[in-house]
C-alpha positions in Angstrom: 99.2 12.6 178.3 95.0 11.9 177.9 93.2 12.6 174.8 90.8 15.6 173.4 88.6 13.4 171.6 85.6 13.6 172.4 84.4 9.5 172.4 82.0 8.5 169.5 77.7 9.5 170.2 75.9 6.7 171.6 73.6 5.3 168.5 70.8 5.0 170.7 69.8 8.9 171.8 66.1 8.2 172.3 64.0 6.1 174.8 61.4 4.4 172.8 64.0 2.2 171.1 64.1 -1.6 170.1 65.6 -2.8 173.6 69.4 -3.4 173.9 70.1 -7.3 175.3 73.3 -7.7 177.0 74.2 -11.7 176.8 77.4 -13.2 179.1 79.3 -14.6 176.6 82.9 -14.6 178.2 85.8 -15.1 175.2 87.0 -18.7 176.3 89.9 -18.5 173.7 91.2 -14.9 174.6 92.5 -13.5 177.3 91.4 -9.7 178.3 94.7 -7.7 179.3 93.4 -4.3 181.4 94.8 -1.1 182.5 93.5 0.4 185.8 94.6 3.3 187.9 93.3 4.2 190.9 93.7 7.9 192.5 92.5 8.5 196.0 93.2 12.1 197.3 92.0 13.1 200.9 91.7 17.2 202.0 92.6 17.3 205.9 93.4 20.7 207.9 94.3 22.8 205.4 96.8 19.7 203.6 96.3 17.5 200.7 97.9 14.3 200.3 97.6 11.5 197.1 98.1 8.4 196.9 97.6 6.3 193.6 97.7 3.1 192.9 98.1 0.8 189.1 98.1 -2.4 187.7 97.8 -4.4 185.1 95.4 -7.8 184.9 95.1 -10.1 183.1 91.4 -12.3 182.8 90.6 -15.8 181.6 87.6 -17.2 181.4 87.2 -21.1 181.4 83.4 -23.2 181.0 82.8 -25.0 183.6 79.9 -27.5 185.4 76.9 -24.9 185.3 78.7 -21.8 184.2 82.3 -20.0 184.2 85.4 -20.2 185.8 87.4 -16.4 185.8 91.5 -16.6 186.5 93.2 -13.2 187.2 96.5 -12.9 187.3 98.5 -9.0 187.8 101.4 -8.7 185.5 102.2 -5.5 187.5 101.6 -3.5 190.2 102.6 -0.1 192.3 101.7 2.4 194.4 103.0 6.4 194.6 102.3 8.8 197.1 102.8 12.6 196.1 104.3 10.8 192.8 107.1 9.1 194.6 106.9 5.3 194.2 105.9 3.1 197.0 107.2 -0.4 197.4 104.3 -2.3 199.4 104.3 -6.3 200.4 100.2 -6.4 199.0 102.0 -5.3 195.0 104.0 -9.0 195.7 101.2 -10.8 197.3 98.8 -9.3 193.9 101.7 -10.5 191.3 102.5 -13.8 192.8 98.2 -14.9 193.0 96.3 -15.8 190.6 92.9 -15.5 191.9 90.3 -17.5 191.0 86.2 -17.0 190.4 83.3 -19.4 189.8 80.8 -17.3 188.3 76.6 -18.6 187.4 76.1 -19.4 183.3 74.3 -15.9 183.9 77.3 -14.3 185.0 76.1 -13.7 188.4 78.9 -14.4 191.4 78.7 -17.2 192.9 82.4 -16.8 195.1 85.4 -17.3 195.1 87.7 -20.5 194.4 90.6 -19.6 196.1 89.7 -16.9 199.2 92.8 -18.0 201.2 95.5 -17.8 199.0 96.5 -14.7 198.8 97.2 -14.5 202.8 98.8 -17.7 202.6 101.8 -16.1 199.8 101.6 -12.8 202.3 103.3 -15.1 205.0 105.6 -16.8 203.1 107.1 -13.6 201.6 106.8 -11.0 204.9 110.0 -11.2 206.8 110.1 -13.0 210.0 108.8 -10.8 213.2 106.8 -7.9 210.8 103.4 -7.3 212.0 101.2 -8.2 209.5 97.9 -7.2 211.7 96.2 -4.6 208.8 97.7 -6.3 205.9 96.3 -10.1 206.8 92.7 -8.5 207.9 92.9 -7.0 204.4 94.4 -10.6 202.5 91.7 -12.7 205.3 89.6 -15.3 203.1 86.3 -12.8 204.2 88.0 -10.5 203.0 88.9 -11.3 199.4 85.4 -12.5 199.5 83.7 -10.3 200.2 85.6 -7.0 198.3 85.5 -9.6 194.9 81.9 -9.7 195.1 81.4 -6.2 195.8 83.3 -5.5 192.7 81.8 -7.7 190.4 78.2 -6.5 191.7 79.4 -3.0 191.3 80.4 -3.8 187.5 77.9 -5.4 186.2 75.1 -6.8 188.4 71.7 -6.9 186.8 73.1 -6.3 183.5 73.8 -9.8 181.9 70.6 -11.7 180.2 67.7 -8.7 179.8 66.7 -7.1 177.9 67.4 -2.9 178.6 65.9 -0.1 177.2 67.3 3.7 177.0 67.1 4.9 180.6 66.5 2.1 182.1 68.5 2.1 185.3 70.2 -0.7 187.6 71.6 0.0 190.8 74.8 -1.5 193.4 75.9 -1.2 196.4 79.4 0.3 196.7 81.9 1.7 198.8 85.6 2.2 200.0 87.6 2.8 203.0 88.9 5.8 204.5 90.4 6.4 208.3 87.7 8.2 209.2 85.4 6.1 208.3 83.7 4.1 205.5 82.2 5.6 202.4 79.1 3.6 201.4 76.8 5.1 197.9 74.6 3.5 195.7 75.4 3.4 192.6 73.1 4.1 189.9 73.6 3.3 186.6 71.8 4.4 183.5 71.5 2.6 180.0 72.0 5.6 177.3 73.2 3.1 174.4 75.5 2.0 172.2 78.5 2.9 170.3 80.8 1.3 167.9 84.6 -0.2 169.9 87.3 -1.9 168.4 85.4 -4.9 169.6 82.3 -4.0 168.5 79.0 -2.8 169.5 78.8 -2.0 172.8 76.5 -0.9 175.8 77.1 2.3 177.2 76.3 3.0 180.6 76.2 6.7 182.2 77.2 6.3 186.0 76.0 8.4 189.2 75.8 7.8 193.0 72.7 7.9 195.4 73.5 9.4 198.8 70.5 7.8 199.6 67.6 5.6 198.9 64.7 7.6 196.9 61.3 7.1 199.0 59.4 5.5 196.2 62.2 3.3 195.0 61.4 0.2 193.1 61.5 -3.2 193.5 64.5 -3.8 192.3 66.0 -1.4 193.9 65.0 -2.0 197.7 66.2 -5.2 196.5 69.4 -4.5 195.5 69.9 -2.8 198.9 68.6 -5.2 201.1 70.3 -7.9 199.5 73.6 -5.7 200.4 72.4 -5.7 203.6 70.5 -2.6 203.8 74.1 -0.9 205.0 73.7 3.2 205.9 74.6 5.3 202.9 77.0 8.3 203.5 75.2 11.8 203.4 76.3 14.4 200.4 78.3 11.2 197.9 78.3 12.4 195.1 79.8 10.9 191.5 80.1 10.6 187.9 81.5 7.9 185.2 80.9 5.4 182.2 81.1 1.8 181.6 81.4 0.2 177.8 80.5 -3.3 177.7 81.1 -5.2 174.4 78.1 -7.0 173.3 78.9 -9.7 170.6 81.6 -11.4 173.8 81.3 -10.0 176.8 84.5 -7.6 177.1 84.6 -5.1 179.0 85.9 -2.3 177.4 86.5 1.2 179.4 85.5 2.4 183.3 85.8 5.6 184.7 84.0 6.3 187.9 85.0 9.8 190.4 83.6 10.0 193.8 83.6 12.6 195.9 82.9 12.9 200.2 83.1 14.2 203.6 83.9 12.2 206.6 84.7 14.2 209.9 86.2 16.9 208.0 88.0 15.9 205.5 87.0 15.4 201.6 87.8 12.6 199.7 88.0 12.3 195.9 88.1 8.3 195.0 88.7 8.3 190.9 89.1 5.0 189.4 89.4 4.2 185.1 90.0 0.7 183.8 90.5 0.0 180.3 91.3 -2.5 177.5 94.4 -3.0 176.6 94.7 -5.7 174.8 91.9 -8.9 173.7 94.6 -12.1 172.4 94.4 -15.8 172.0 95.2 -17.7 175.6 98.1 -19.4 176.2 
């Protein structure tokens, strides 16, 4: 049941106060357990369908030459449609593959170190003769690399190793696929202050979507957009959410984002939330 308790107010409510710095210092001696849920709802022709994906991930960081290696495993994965559980081969693949990502010393995404591992597991686990076209495309090395890079940039791109002031914006290009076509939007993150959490002082960001590049876009926004390939943005996209990241050691505390868009007569809503469940000594 959702809590009715409001989160503590941000402790930097006014512009002009000292800047906040978010350094990339992962807890190398700890593992980060997060629970994620994504609910996709579509209304088409008077019919409404809902699909829910839930996942528990365990993330560990290890220092390597000139940066960090992130290793993420999935301890639990499941999907349901209209509330009824649905077993998929993707769930099995996710729970058998340890995703390894190389990050720079400043937290910038470099590459996925084992992008082909998921496809190998899929082909090994699939029954003989079963068609795997769509799943093979979803788990291809190129798709895994692109999807992982985009997810990291959408959450953390442009946040680390810099002074951030209340009201300051950072951006990322994000997207999600639908049968009617891909929904593409600019995600704008705005610094709203800091908040005391169980993990100490944390940076608080509000999230919203831009459906078009502003006429007087800043040089940083233009660089982000061009760096993502300057994709056509989906008209009419709206979204709202919040992201909280601990500042002492880099620990993602929570993130919520709800995106709404209409594509080819279908109304889509994507509601995603991730929350820290546990921070414990790495095994």
